[in-house]
C-alpha positions in Angstrom: 2.5 3.7 1.6 5.2 1.1 2.1 7.1 2.0 5.2 10.7 0.8 5.1 11.5 0.9 8.7 9.9 1.3 12.2 11.4 4.8 12.7 9.6 6.0 9.6 6.3 4.4 10.7 6.6 6.0 14.2 6.8 9.5 12.6 3.8 8.8 10.4 1.7 7.4 13.3 2.6 10.4 15.5 1.5 12.8 12.8 -1.8 10.9 12.3 -2.6 10.7 16.0 -1.8 14.4 16.4 -4.7 15.2 14.0 -7.1 12.8 15.7 -6.9 9.8 13.4 -7.8 6.4 14.9 -5.1 3.9 14.1 -5.8 0.2 13.4 -3.0 -2.4 13.3 -3.3 -5.9 12.0 -0.7 -8.3 10.7 -0.1 -11.6 9.1 1.6 -13.5 6.3 -0.8 -12.7 3.4 1.0 -15.1 1.2 -1.6 -15.9 -1.5 -4.3 -13.2 -1.4 -7.8 -14.6 -1.2 -11.3 -13.4 -0.5 -10.9 -14.1 3.3 -8.0 -11.6 3.4 -10.0 -9.0 1.5 -13.1 -9.3 3.8 -10.9 -9.3 6.9 -9.0 -6.2 5.9 -12.2 -4.3 5.1 -13.5 -5.2 8.6 -10.3 -4.1 10.2 -10.3 -0.8 8.3 -13.9 -0.1 9.5 -12.5 0.0 13.0 -10.7 3.3 12.5 -9.3 5.9 10.0 -6.0 4.4 9.1 -5.1 0.7 8.7 -1.5 -0.3 9.1 -0.7 -3.8 7.9 2.3 -5.6 9.3 3.5 -8.3 6.9 5.7 -11.1 8.1 9.0 -11.2 6.3 10.0 -14.2 4.3 12.3 -15.5 7.0 9.6 -15.1 9.7 7.1 -17.0 7.6 9.6 -19.9 7.2 9.8 -20.0 11.0 6.0 -20.1 11.3 4.9 -22.1 8.3 7.9 -24.1 7.4 10.6 -24.1 4.7 8.3 -24.2 1.7 6.7 -20.9 2.5 6.2 -18.2 1.5 5.1 -18.7 -2.0 5.1 -14.9 -2.8 8.2 -12.9 -1.8 7.7 -10.2 0.8 8.2 -7.2 -1.4 5.6 -8.5 -3.9 3.2 -9.3 -1.0 3.7 -5.7 0.3 3.0 -4.2 -3.1 -0.1 -6.3 -3.6 -1.5 -5.4 -0.2 -0.8 -1.7 -0.8 -3.0 -1.9 -3.9 -6.0 -2.6 -1.7 -8.1 0.5 -0.8 -8.5 -0.7 2.8 -4.7 -0.7 3.5 -3.0 2.6 4.2 0.5 1.5 5.3 2.5 -1.7 5.1 5.5 -2.6 7.2 7.4 -5.8 6.7 8.5 -7.1 10.0 11.0 -9.9 10.8 9.9 -11.4 14.0 7.2 -14.1 14.2 5.0 -11.9 16.3 4.3 -8.1 16.3 4.6 -7.5 20.1 7.4 -4.9 19.6 5.4 -2.9 17.1 2.2 -2.9 19.3 4.3 -1.7 22.2 5.9 1.1 20.3 3.1 2.3 18.0 0.2 1.8 20.5 -2.5 1.5 17.8 -6.0 2.4 19.0 -7.3 -0.9 17.7 -5.5 -4.2 17.3 -7.5 -6.3 14.8 -7.3 -10.1 14.6 -9.1 -12.4 12.2 -9.7 -16.0 11.8 -11.0 -18.1 14.7 -9.1 -16.2 17.4 -10.7 -15.4 20.8 -9.3 -13.2 23.6 -8.0 -16.4 25.1 -6.3 -17.8 22.0 -4.6 -14.7 20.7 -1.0 -14.2 21.7 -1.3 -13.3 25.4 1.8 -11.0 25.3 0.1 -9.0 22.5 -3.1 -8.9 24.5 -1.4 -7.6 27.6 0.4 -4.9 25.7 -2.7 -3.6 24.0 -4.9 -3.8 27.1 -2.0 -2.3 29.1 -2.1 1.0 27.2 -5.9 1.1 26.9 -6.1 -0.1 23.3 -9.0 -2.1 21.9 -8.8 -5.6 20.5 -11.2 -6.3 17.6 -11.8 -9.9 16.8 -13.5 -10.9 13.5 -14.7 -14.4 12.9 -13.7 -16.1 9.7 -16.3 -15.3 7.0 -14.9 -17.6 4.4 -13.4 -21.0 4.4 -10.5 -19.8 2.2 -7.0 -20.1 3.5 -3.6 -19.9 1.8 -2.7 -23.3 3.2 -5.9 -24.9 1.7 -5.3 -23.2 -1.6 -1.7 -24.6 -1.7 -2.9 -28.1 -0.8 -5.6 -28.0 -3.5 -3.0 -27.0 -6.1 -0.7 -29.8 -4.9 -3.4 -32.5 -4.9 -4.5 -31.5 -8.4 -0.9 -31.8 -9.7 -0.7 -35.3 -8.3 -3.9 -36.5 -10.1 
């Protein structure tokens, strides 16, 4: 389900928690979907009953990745991600980091992928999750695929 705003998601999460569902939150740009994304989201979903995916808005991706990103507009990225069986809810958020959403929603598990460690994840996010007793699940990269690498490969092949 695409959740259009935080208030709507808060209501959904409260309902799910009231019936004992374990909530997992993860987030990212998910600009060009690749196998690394699929594997990561499957791992994240395995940590609980419901996976909420926060997707960075187009504007926040520009802040993080630069003016040429994203490639795929936010509403299309959200629809693509919702088509995956591992993803239950998608929320497009406008800040570079999801600290506010972690603080408000208090998911049981905060899943992070890539090469993060407890020391390299955003420490504000870590403090929030640990502060309310949530768990942080870290998954190592299980593929060398990355959106940036895919874009670079396309660009280099166009130059040849």
